C-alpha positions in Angstrom: -6.7 27.9 -42.6 -4.2 27.6 -45.4 -3.8 29.2 -48.7 -7.4 28.6 -49.9 -9.2 29.1 -47.2 -7.9 32.2 -45.5 -8.1 34.4 -48.8 -12.1 32.8 -48.5 -12.6 34.6 -45.2 -11.6 37.9 -46.6 -13.6 37.6 -49.8 -16.9 36.8 -47.1 -15.9 39.5 -45.3 -16.5 41.5 -48.7 -18.7 40.0 -49.6 -20.4 41.2 -46.4 -20.6 38.1 -43.9 -21.2 39.4 -40.2 -19.6 37.6 -39.1 -17.5 34.7 -40.8 -17.0 31.9 -38.7 -13.4 30.4 -39.7 -12.1 27.0 -39.0 -9.4 24.7 -38.7 -6.7 22.6 -37.0 -3.9 24.8 -37.4 -4.5 27.4 -34.0 -1.9 29.2 -35.5 -3.4 30.5 -38.7 -6.5 31.1 -37.1 -5.3 33.4 -34.4 -3.9 35.5 -37.6 -6.8 36.0 -39.2 -8.4 37.5 -35.8 -5.6 39.2 -35.9 -6.2 40.6 -39.0 -9.7 40.9 -39.5 -10.7 41.6 -35.7 -14.1 41.1 -34.5 -15.6 40.3 -38.1 -14.3 36.8 -38.3 -15.0 34.2 -35.0 -12.3 31.4 -35.1 -13.5 27.3 -34.3 -10.3 25.3 -33.7 -11.1 22.0 -35.0 -11.0 19.4 -31.8 -12.5 16.4 -33.6 -15.3 15.5 -31.9 -18.3 15.9 -34.9 -21.0 17.2 -31.8 -18.9 19.7 -30.1 -17.0 21.1 -33.3 -20.8 21.5 -34.9 -22.3 23.4 -31.6 -18.9 25.4 -31.3 -19.3 26.4 -35.5 -22.9 26.9 -35.0 -22.0 29.2 -31.8 -19.4 31.8 -33.9 -22.1 32.0 -36.5 -24.7 33.1 -34.1 -27.5 32.6 -37.6 -27.3 29.3 -39.6 -24.5 29.4 -41.6 -25.2 30.0 -45.1 -22.6 28.2 -47.3 -19.4 26.6 -45.9 -16.1 26.1 -48.3 -13.8 23.4 -47.4 -10.6 22.4 -49.0 -9.5 19.3 -48.3 -5.9 18.1 -48.0 -5.4 14.7 -48.1 -4.7 14.5 -44.3 -8.5 15.2 -43.9 -10.7 13.0 -42.4 -14.7 12.2 -42.9 -16.1 13.1 -39.7 -14.4 16.8 -40.7 -16.4 17.1 -43.9 -19.6 16.1 -41.7 -19.3 18.1 -39.8 -19.1 21.4 -41.7 -21.8 19.8 -44.2 -24.2 19.0 -40.9 -23.8 22.9 -39.7 -25.4 24.5 -42.9 -28.7 25.3 -42.9 -31.1 23.6 -45.5 -30.3 24.9 -48.8 -27.3 26.1 -47.6 -24.8 26.0 -49.7 -21.6 23.5 -49.2 -18.5 23.6 -51.6 -15.7 20.9 -51.1 -12.4 21.2 -53.0 -9.7 18.5 -52.7 -9.6 14.8 -51.4 -10.3 12.8 -48.2 -8.5 9.6 -46.9 -5.7 9.7 -49.5 -3.0 9.6 -47.1 -5.3 6.5 -45.8 -7.8 7.4 -43.9 -11.6 7.2 -43.8 
C-alpha cells in the first residue's frame, strides 16, 4: 500500500491478474486502491494474526496465489512475511525487498 506496493497492483492488473489481492496495514491506502481499480482489486487489511490473515488473502485471491511482492518497511514483523509466503501456491514466486526487525522487532 506504499510507494512501491500500490504501483505493483497496477502492474499486476496490467499483466492480467484477475483479481489482484492487495494487502497492507494502511486501510486508507487500501481504500484508494479499491476506488482507483474497482472490483479488479480485492484488498485485505492485515490484522497480525497469521492464520486469519492468510485465510483472508486466499479468500480474496479466489484461486491459488501465483506471486507475492512484499516491500518491507523497518517496522515490519516476521509474522507478516511468513503470512505472505505461506499464501503462495507451490512453485509460486515470492519477492521480498526491504528489512524486517531493523527497529527492534523480531
